[in-house]
SEPATOR-736585 format. One line per 10 residues: number of its first residue (from 1); their letters; for each residue x, y, z of N, C-alpha, C, O. Coordinates in steps of 0.05 Angstrom, whole numbers, plus 5000, padded with zeros to 4 digits. Example, Ala and Ser with C-alpha at 12.3 -4.5 7.8 and 13.67 -1.06 7.14 Angstrom:
BEGIN
1) AS) 5264 4886 5156 5246 4910 5156 5264 4934 5156 5285 4934 5169  5257 4955 5142 5273 4979 5143 5258 5001 5157 5268 5023 5161 $
//
This chain:
BEGIN
1) MQATAIRIPL) 3248 7643 1212 3226 7662 1200 3241 7689 1185 3260 7697 1200  3239 7698 1172 3254 7723 1163 3236 7748 1169 3212 7746 1164  3243 7769 1178 3234 7785 1189 3227 7807 1160 3241 7809 1140  3199 7822 1166 3191 7836 1138 3212 7865 1145 3219 7876 1166  3219 7870 1108 3227 7892 1103 3214 7918 1117 3198 7906 1132  3211 7936 1121 3205 7963 1135 3209 7975 1101 3225 7966 1084  3193 7995 1098 3203 8027 1074 3201 8046 1103 3181 8046 1118  3213 8053 1105 3226 8082 1111 3240 8103 1105 3260 8098 1092  3237 8119 1109 3264 8153 1107 3274 8151 1120 3266 8150 1143  3301 8147 1111 3326 8143 1130 3326 8168 1152 3343 8167 1169 $
11) KELEDAQFVK) 3306 8193 1152 3308 8213 1174 3305 8190 1201 3318 8191 1222  3287 8174 1193 3287 8160 1224 3311 8144 1233 3323 8142 1254  3311 8137 1214 3343 8120 1232 3366 8146 1231 3389 8138 1235  3364 8175 1228 3388 8181 1242 3399 8177 1264 3423 8171 1269  3372 8180 1284 3379 8172 1316 3363 8154 1331 3351 8156 1352  3368 8129 1309 3364 8103 1326 3375 8102 1339 3395 8116 1343  3368 8078 1355 3380 8061 1376 3380 8041 1372 3357 8032 1371  3402 8021 1367 3413 7992 1363 3417 7977 1380 3436 7979 1396  3396 7952 1379 3394 7938 1404 3394 7913 1395 3375 7903 1382  3422 7896 1403 3435 7865 1388 3426 7850 1414 3425 7852 1439 $
21) VEEQYVPSYA) 3420 7833 1394 3402 7810 1410 3420 7778 1407 3427 7763 1389  3421 7780 1432 3440 7751 1432 3428 7720 1428 3442 7700 1423  3400 7721 1430 3378 7703 1420 3384 7688 1388 3392 7697 1367  3378 7667 1395 3392 7658 1365 3352 7655 1350 3332 7651 1365  3350 7657 1329 3331 7667 1309 3314 7681 1323 3291 7673 1328  3325 7706 1334 3315 7739 1336 3334 7748 1319 3357 7741 1316  3319 7768 1308 3346 7788 1298 3342 7823 1324 3326 7835 1338  3372 7821 1315 3381 7852 1321 3356 7862 1311 3341 7852 1295  3356 7886 1324 3345 7909 1305 3347 7937 1324 3357 7940 1346  3326 7963 1296 3342 7986 1315 3317 7995 1319 3298 7985 1307 $
31) ITRSGLKVSR) 3313 8020 1343 3295 8034 1350 3288 8059 1329 3311 8068 1326  3273 8073 1317 3270 8097 1307 3260 8122 1316 3239 8115 1327  3260 8142 1317 3255 8167 1328 3230 8158 1331 3224 8153 1355  3212 8153 1315 3177 8145 1326 3166 8121 1338 3144 8112 1336  3196 8109 1357 3196 8080 1365 3182 8051 1348 3169 8031 1355  3190 8058 1329 3183 8035 1301 3217 8016 1308 3241 8023 1307  3206 7993 1313 3231 7968 1312 3232 7954 1290 3220 7934 1281  3253 7970 1281 3267 7960 1239 3276 7936 1244 3253 7933 1254  3289 7910 1247 3308 7900 1239 3315 7895 1204 3337 7890 1197  3297 7897 1188 3301 7895 1163 3292 7923 1151 3272 7932 1162 $
41) ASIFGIVVRR) 3303 7937 1132 3291 7956 1111 3293 7953 1087 3308 7937 1075  3270 7976 1074 3271 7977 1036 3274 8000 1039 3256 8016 1045  3298 8004 1037 3297 8035 1021 3304 8047 1009 3329 8044 1008  3292 8075 0985 3299 8084 0961 3320 8105 0971 3321 8117 0992  3342 8106 0944 3366 8131 0947 3381 8136 0926 3380 8119 0908  3399 8163 0922 3413 8162 0903 3443 8154 0914 3454 8158 0936  3449 8146 0897 3483 8136 0902 3498 8160 0904 3493 8179 0889  3516 8161 0921 3527 8190 0932 3546 8188 0938 3559 8209 0942  3559 8161 0941 3589 8150 0941 3586 8125 0942 3567 8112 0951  3616 8113 0927 3611 8085 0927 3651 8072 0923 3670 8078 0909 $
51) YENERFAAIR) 3645 8053 0945 3676 8048 0959 3679 8014 0952 3661 7998 0956  3706 8008 0939 3706 7977 0942 3728 7967 0941 3740 7973 0920  3741 7952 0955 3760 7941 0964 3762 7897 0959 3743 7883 0949  3786 7888 0967 3783 7869 0963 3756 7846 0986 3746 7825 0981  3754 7866 1010 3737 7846 1031 3712 7857 1034 3696 7846 1049  3706 7881 1020 3683 7891 1017 3673 7912 1005 3691 7928 1003  3646 7922 0993 3647 7934 0980 3619 7956 1000 3605 7949 1019  3620 7979 0987 3595 7995 1002 3594 8018 0990 3615 8029 0982  3565 8031 0987 3557 8053 0980 3549 8076 0997 3545 8067 1020  3547 8099 0995 3519 8116 1010 3489 8124 0999 3482 8124 0975 $
61) LDDFTGTIDV) 3482 8128 1009 3447 8137 0997 3451 8155 1010 3465 8160 1029  3426 8173 0990 3416 8201 1006 3394 8191 0986 3394 8187 0961  3368 8190 1013 3339 8198 1004 3326 8220 1003 3302 8222 0998  3345 8243 1010 3337 8269 1013 3319 8274 1044 3309 8295 1052  3320 8255 1054 3320 8257 1084 3347 8254 1100 3353 8263 1122  3356 8245 1090 3386 8229 1113 3408 8206 1088 3407 8201 1064  3419 8201 1103 3444 8191 1089 3450 8163 1096 3454 8167 1120  3454 8136 1092 3464 8113 1103 3477 8104 1089 3475 8107 1064  3498 8086 1101 3518 8069 1079 3500 8041 1078 3482 8032 1092  3513 8034 1059 3502 8015 1052 3527 7984 1036 3538 7981 1015 $
71) MAFGDSMSLL) 3525 7971 1061 3551 7956 1054 3548 7919 1041 3526 7909 1041  3565 7907 1034 3568 7876 1026 3592 7871 1032 3609 7888 1038  3596 7850 1030 3623 7831 1038 3614 7806 1040 3593 7795 1049  3646 7796 1022 3640 7771 1010 3631 7766 0988 3638 7781 0969  3618 7751 0984 3602 7736 0962 3582 7759 0953 3581 7767 0929  3568 7767 0971 3552 7792 0970 3558 7812 0952 3540 7821 0938  3575 7818 0951 3600 7840 0942 3586 7843 0908 3583 7863 0895  3579 7821 0903 3561 7818 0872 3550 7837 0863 3552 7848 0841  3530 7844 0893 3501 7855 0889 3518 7889 0880 3515 7895 0857  3531 7902 0893 3536 7922 0886 3556 7925 0857 3571 7944 0858 $
81) KDINECNAVK) 3557 7908 0834 3578 7909 0829 3571 7935 0807 3584 7956 0805  3550 7929 0795 3543 7946 0772 3520 7976 0791 3504 7991 0780  3526 7974 0811 3522 8003 0822 3539 8037 0812 3563 8033 0817  3537 8052 0806 3551 8073 0805 3534 8098 0824 3515 8096 0840  3549 8120 0817 3543 8137 0832 3522 8152 0819 3519 8141 0797  3511 8167 0820 3482 8187 0817 3463 8159 0795 3455 8166 0772  3458 8127 0805 3440 8118 0798 3421 8116 0822 3432 8121 0843  3396 8110 0822 3371 8118 0845 3368 8087 0848 3371 8072 0829  3361 8078 0875 3367 8046 0875 3344 8048 0893 3332 8066 0903  3343 8013 0894 3323 8010 0923 3328 7985 0937 3318 7963 0932 $
91) VLGRIRQGNN) 3346 7990 0955 3365 7969 0970 3346 7949 0993 3331 7964 1005  3344 7933 0997 3338 7919 1018 3354 7901 1034 3361 7880 1023  3360 7904 1059 3379 7894 1077 3377 7895 1109 3357 7908 1116  3389 7888 1125 3388 7886 1148 3402 7915 1168 3422 7929 1164  3390 7915 1184 3402 7942 1191 3420 7939 1217 3407 7933 1237  3444 7942 1220 3475 7931 1234 3490 7962 1251 3494 7984 1240  3494 7955 1271 3520 7970 1269 3541 7970 1270 3554 7950 1277  3556 8000 1262 3584 7989 1255 3600 8011 1274 3591 8015 1296  3620 8023 1268 3642 8041 1283 3632 8066 1279 3640 8080 1297  3617 8081 1260 3609 8097 1255 3579 8094 1242 3566 8101 1222 $
101) GLFILAEGIQ) 3575 8081 1267 3539 8086 1263 3523 8062 1253 3530 8039 1253  3503 8072 1246 3477 8040 1227 3487 8042 1202 3498 8063 1193  3483 8020 1189 3491 8013 1160 3465 7991 1157 3448 7980 1171  3471 7993 1132 3451 7965 1110 3467 7951 1115 3489 7959 1119  3460 7923 1116 3480 7903 1102 3463 7896 1075 3439 7890 1076  3477 7897 1056 3449 7890 1034 3447 7861 1032 3464 7844 1032  3416 7860 1029 3408 7832 1014 3404 7842 0984 3416 7829 0967  3394 7855 0978 3381 7863 0949 3386 7888 0946 3387 7906 0963  3390 7889 0918 3394 7919 0903 3379 7915 0874 3384 7901 0854  3355 7937 0880 3346 7944 0846 3353 7974 0832 3341 7994 0839 $
111) KLGFYEEMYK) 3369 7973 0814 3361 8004 0794 3341 8015 0787 3330 8003 0768  3328 8036 0796 3299 8053 0789 3302 8063 0759 3318 8081 0753  3290 8054 0746 3280 8071 0729 3266 8107 0730 3258 8123 0748  3269 8108 0704 3262 8144 0718 3237 8145 0736 3236 8153 0759  3211 8133 0718 3180 8144 0734 3190 8130 0756 3201 8147 0770  3193 8099 0771 3201 8085 0790 3219 8112 0816 3213 8114 0840  3233 8123 0806 3250 8135 0823 3235 8169 0834 3239 8182 0854  3217 8173 0812 3197 8190 0821 3182 8191 0838 3177 8209 0854  3174 8168 0834 3149 8161 0852 3163 8158 0872 3146 8162 0890  3186 8153 0884 3197 8144 0904 3200 8170 0921 3189 8177 0942 $
121) RLEILKCYYG) 3221 8183 0902 3221 8214 0916 3192 8225 0930 3188 8233 0953  3166 8221 0900 3136 8232 0912 3139 8218 0936 3140 8233 0956  3140 8187 0942 3131 8187 0971 3152 8200 0994 3145 8206 1017  3167 8202 0987 3189 8209 1003 3183 8243 1010 3188 8253 1031  3176 8251 0997 3153 8280 0992 3132 8286 1018 3129 8302 1036  3117 8259 1005 3095 8262 1030 3098 8256 1054 3082 8265 1071  3122 8238 1062 3122 8239 1086 3140 8262 1097 3139 8268 1121  3153 8272 1083 3170 8303 1101 3152 8321 1094 3156 8342 1107  3124 8324 1074 3108 8350 1077 3095 8337 1101 3091 8357 1116  3085 8314 1116 3069 8310 1136 3097 8314 1165 3090 8314 1189 $
131) YLKEAQQDIK) 3122 8316 1156 3134 8328 1180 3134 8361 1176 3134 8381 1191  3135 8356 1150 3130 8397 1161 3111 8416 1176 3116 8433 1193  3079 8406 1160 3049 8398 1179 3051 8399 1204 3042 8416 1220  3066 8380 1209 3064 8380 1248 3083 8399 1258 3078 8412 1278  3111 8401 1241 3114 8417 1257 3101 8454 1264 3102 8467 1285  3090 8460 1233 3085 8480 1234 3055 8488 1247 3046 8511 1248  3044 8467 1254 3034 8456 1271 3036 8468 1309 3020 8482 1321  3056 8458 1315 3076 8459 1338 3073 8494 1343 3059 8505 1360  3088 8504 1325 3099 8530 1325 3074 8543 1315 3072 8567 1318  3057 8532 1304 3034 8551 1314 3021 8556 1344 3007 8575 1352 $
141) EEGKEKASSE) 3030 8534 1356 3012 8527 1381 3036 8543 1400 3025 8552 1420  3067 8548 1400 3083 8556 1412 3077 8592 1409 3077 8608 1428  3074 8596 1388 3074 8625 1386 3040 8639 1396 3036 8663 1394  3021 8621 1405 2996 8635 1411 3008 8636 1438 3010 8659 1447  3021 8609 1459 3023 8614 1481 3046 8636 1489 3049 8647 1511  3058 8638 1472 3088 8662 1481 3061 8688 1467 3056 8707 1481  3048 8687 1444 3031 8718 1446 3019 8723 1473 3017 8747 1478  3010 8709 1491 3003 8720 1517 3015 8733 1530 3007 8750 1545  3042 8728 1525 3057 8749 1547 3073 8773 1541 3066 8777 1518  3093 8794 1548 3089 8816 1546 3105 8820 1524 3097 8835 1505 $
151) NAKKPLEEAK) 3116 8813 1524 3145 8808 1490 3120 8790 1470 3124 8766 1468  3106 8797 1462 3098 8782 1442 3102 8784 1421 3091 8768 1406  3123 8810 1404 3131 8807 1381 3153 8792 1379 3153 8776 1360  3170 8791 1392 3198 8774 1402 3193 8742 1397 3206 8730 1381  3171 8729 1413 3173 8703 1409 3162 8702 1375 3179 8697 1357  3143 8705 1370 3126 8711 1353 3143 8710 1321 3138 8697 1301  3170 8732 1329 3182 8729 1304 3204 8712 1297 3214 8710 1274  3213 8698 1322 3231 8673 1332 3213 8654 1316 3219 8643 1295  3183 8652 1333 3167 8623 1315 3162 8628 1270 3160 8614 1250  3163 8654 1275 3172 8648 1243 3193 8643 1232 3193 8630 1211 $
161) KSQDKKKLML) 3220 8654 1246 3241 8638 1229 3237 8612 1233 3233 8598 1213  3237 8599 1261 3247 8576 1257 3226 8559 1225 3233 8542 1209  3193 8577 1228 3184 8564 1202 3192 8560 1182 3190 8539 1169  3211 8592 1174 3215 8593 1141 3244 8580 1144 3258 8579 1125  3251 8571 1166 3272 8551 1169 3267 8528 1162 3278 8517 1143  3253 8519 1175 3235 8490 1172 3217 8483 1135 3212 8463 1122  3214 8515 1131 3199 8511 1097 3232 8509 1081 3231 8495 1061  3257 8519 1086 3273 8522 1074 3293 8492 1070 3311 8487 1054  3281 8477 1091 3300 8444 1096 3289 8434 1072 3303 8425 1055  3254 8436 1070 3233 8419 1043 3255 8436 1013 3261 8422 0994 $
171) ADFVSADELQ) 3260 8455 1014 3268 8480 0988 3295 8467 0977 3306 8468 0955  3301 8458 0993 3343 8444 0996 3343 8434 0971 3361 8439 0955  3312 8410 0967 3316 8386 0953 3290 8384 0930 3287 8368 0912  3278 8401 0937 3257 8395 0919 3253 8427 0893 3259 8450 0901  3247 8423 0872 3247 8446 0855 3214 8454 0867 3199 8442 0883  3211 8485 0849 3182 8490 0859 3170 8466 0843 3153 8453 0855  3178 8456 0812 3153 8438 0802 3150 8410 0809 3136 8392 0799  3170 8411 0834 3167 8376 0840 3148 8381 0866 3129 8366 0871  3157 8413 0886 3130 8422 0903 3099 8410 0892 3082 8394 0900  3103 8430 0868 3071 8440 0868 3066 8404 0842 3053 8407 0822 $
181) IERQVIE) 3076 8377 0848 3063 8357 0833 3056 8340 0860 3038 8323 0863  3079 8352 0883 3071 8331 0909 3045 8350 0923 3024 8338 0925  3044 8368 0929 3008 8389 0942 2993 8376 0919 2972 8386 0927  2985 8360 0894 2970 8353 0878 2970 8322 0891 2948 8312 0896  2985 8312 0894 2988 8285 0897 2971 8282 0929 2949 8270 0932  2987 8297 0953 2979 8297 0973 2945 8300 0979 2928 8291 0995  2947 8318 0960 2906 8332 0959 2902 8309 0948 2879 8302 0941 $
//
């Protein structure tokens, strides 16, 4: 039986721990930062790099939260044949451990049209917006705890700088128009 592919942002796979399972019919998997066990993933991304030789083909995907390599070997190389840099794609594949960290072994790939790409971006932003709200709440709680100490001004300024830095992370890849659309979608 094939494991279900899970839709996740690449940020979840950044520090994931890979678990290689030796049992027959039991897939290896990665444990994400939120504790999710993922053996197959369905991800969206923009192709930022492409490489191909006789043995394998590879692309690097960026979904605005992180990057990951997608690889195909042998007959599967045909999956990546028509994929070029700057294409928006949806990839279905198995998570594997390589010399340079985790990668996805491609099982299927689909180019996305403009509207599909915008929808996927909004999904990612919605997820990322949740991370930001959570971080903002943590910063407020830290600020309240540190405000009771003697040097209340300094910790509050540090918390504010940290909050501004997290907001800048979002602003790096979202224009004001996209952010406005995202807020409307979330509300």
